C-alpha positions in Angstrom: -97.6 -56.2 117.0 -99.8 -56.8 120.1 -96.4 -57.5 122.0 -94.4 -54.4 121.7 -97.7 -52.2 122.3 -98.0 -53.7 126.1 -93.3 -52.8 126.2 -94.5 -49.4 124.2 -97.1 -48.9 126.7 -95.3 -50.3 129.9 -92.1 -47.7 128.9 -94.8 -44.7 129.0 -96.3 -45.6 131.8 -92.3 -46.0 133.4 -92.3 -43.2 132.6 -95.4 -41.6 134.2 -96.6 -43.7 137.5 -95.3 -46.9 139.3 -99.0 -47.7 140.2 -99.6 -47.8 137.0 -96.6 -49.7 135.9 -97.6 -51.9 138.7 -101.4 -53.1 137.4 -99.4 -53.6 133.9 -97.2 -56.2 134.9 -99.2 -58.0 137.1 -101.6 -58.1 134.3 -98.3 -59.8 132.7 -98.8 -63.7 131.7 -96.1 -65.9 132.4 -94.8 -67.1 129.3 -95.3 -63.3 127.3 -91.7 -62.6 125.9 -90.2 -59.0 127.1 -87.8 -57.2 125.2 -85.6 -54.6 126.0 -84.7 -52.0 123.5 -82.0 -49.3 123.4 -82.8 -46.1 121.7 -78.9 -45.2 121.4 -78.7 -42.7 118.4 -75.2 -42.0 117.2 -74.4 -38.6 118.3 -71.6 -37.8 115.2 -69.0 -40.6 112.6 -65.7 -40.8 112.7 -64.2 -41.4 109.0 -60.9 -43.3 108.9 -59.2 -45.2 105.7 -60.5 -48.3 107.0 -65.0 -47.0 107.2 -67.5 -44.7 108.8 -68.3 -45.9 111.7 -71.0 -44.4 114.8 -69.7 -42.5 117.9 -72.3 -41.8 120.7 -72.3 -40.4 123.8 -69.9 -41.5 125.9 -69.4 -42.0 129.7 -69.6 -38.9 132.1 -66.6 -40.2 133.9 -64.1 -39.5 130.9 -65.3 -35.4 131.4 -64.5 -36.6 135.0 -61.6 -37.7 134.5 -60.1 -35.2 132.2 -60.9 -32.5 134.2 -59.5 -33.7 136.4 -55.7 -33.9 134.0 -56.2 -29.9 133.5 -56.7 -29.8 136.6 -52.9 -31.5 137.4 -51.6 -29.6 135.3 -52.7 -26.6 136.0 -51.6 -27.6 140.1 -48.0 -28.3 138.2 -48.2 -32.5 139.8 -46.1 -34.0 137.8 -47.1 -37.2 139.5 -50.5 -36.9 139.5 -50.5 -36.5 135.4 -47.8 -39.3 135.2 -50.2 -41.2 137.0 -52.9 -40.7 134.6 -51.0 -41.0 131.3 -51.4 -44.6 130.5 -48.2 -46.1 129.4 -50.1 -47.9 126.7 -53.5 -48.4 125.3 -54.9 -51.5 123.1 -55.7 -49.6 119.8 -53.1 -47.0 119.6 -49.9 -48.6 121.6 -47.7 -46.5 123.4 -49.3 -42.9 125.1 -47.9 -40.7 122.6 -49.0 -36.5 122.5 -49.6 -34.9 119.2 -49.0 -31.0 119.7 -50.8 -28.0 117.7 -47.4 -27.5 116.7 -46.7 -31.4 114.1 -44.3 -32.9 117.3 -44.6 -35.9 118.5 -44.3 -37.1 122.2 -43.6 -40.3 122.8 -44.2 -41.9 126.2 -45.3 -40.7 129.4 -41.8 -40.5 130.9 -41.1 -38.2 128.2 -44.1 -36.1 128.3 -43.6 -35.8 131.9 -39.4 -34.0 130.6 -41.6 -31.9 128.6 -44.2 -30.8 130.7 -41.2 -29.7 133.4 -39.4 -27.4 131.1 -42.8 -25.8 130.1 -44.3 -25.6 133.0 -41.1 -23.6 133.9 -40.4 -21.7 131.1 -44.0 -20.4 130.2 -46.1 -21.1 132.9 -49.0 -22.6 130.8 -52.4 -22.3 132.6 -55.7 -23.9 131.2 -59.5 -22.6 131.6 -61.8 -25.0 130.2 -64.9 -24.1 128.0 -66.5 -26.9 127.5 -66.5 -31.3 126.9 -68.0 -34.2 125.4 -67.5 -37.6 126.0 -67.6 -40.1 123.4 -67.3 -44.0 122.2 -66.5 -44.9 118.2 -68.2 -48.2 116.8 -65.4 -50.8 117.5 -62.7 -49.1 120.0 -61.8 -50.1 122.9 -62.4 -46.9 124.9 -63.8 -43.9 125.0 -63.1 -40.0 123.6 -63.8 -36.7 125.1 -63.2 -33.4 122.9 -62.1 -30.5 125.0 -61.7 -27.0 124.8 -59.6 -24.6 126.6 -57.6 -21.1 126.7 -54.6 -21.5 127.3 -52.5 -18.1 128.5 -48.7 -18.3 129.0 -46.2 -15.6 130.0 -42.7 -15.3 128.6 -40.6 -12.7 130.0 -43.6 -11.2 131.7 -45.4 -11.2 128.3 -48.9 -13.3 128.7 -50.5 -14.7 124.9 -53.5 -16.4 125.2 -54.6 -19.6 122.2 -58.0 -21.4 122.2 -56.9 -25.3 121.5 -59.2 -27.8 121.2 -57.9 -31.3 122.3 -59.1 -34.3 121.6 -58.4 -37.2 124.2 -58.8 -40.9 124.3 -58.9 -42.2 127.3 -59.1 -46.4 128.0 -59.0 -48.3 131.7 -59.5 -45.0 133.1 -56.4 -43.6 131.7 -54.9 -41.5 128.8 -53.9 -42.7 126.3 -53.2 -40.2 123.9 -53.8 -36.9 122.8 -54.2 -34.7 119.8 -54.2 -30.6 120.8 -55.9 -28.0 117.7 -54.5 -24.6 118.6 -55.7 -20.8 117.6 -54.3 -17.4 118.5 -56.7 -15.4 120.4 -58.3 -12.6 118.7 -56.6 -9.6 120.6 -59.1 -7.1 122.4 -59.6 -3.6 120.1 -59.2 -0.8 121.9 
């Protein structure tokens, strides 16, 4: 208990004053046991048929990866999108997209083909309004949950939806994502 109190005091002083930390560090005997304490409470959970797994805050780098991915979509840069798609992942196998209408796109090359046609037909534009990154216990990669408005245009008529993307990222690449969507409420006149 005495060592825990010393460690707690040291941690408290670290946040206050480097001079005080040095004084405490100088007073620790060579045989004192230093215990690392990681405080990382779960931010949520993932429940599967295999059980319930804790979810923790993930790496902020994932948000940069996802933002760059969306930027590449807005810029119609199919080469960048293809480069950012994983060929496969340890967690889920081959790259997949699960769209909002129940369709599944298998493989990064099929994804590029589908995007190419969609870009031409509907000129989609994304506007992200939130993103959060998380790490699920027992999984290799991490997740980004991101919300955006999506505006498409067909024959000059615009349509907006609000979408939620649930993207799996492994080794800096997009491995899979799920899209959930609802139509925007038209403004009242």
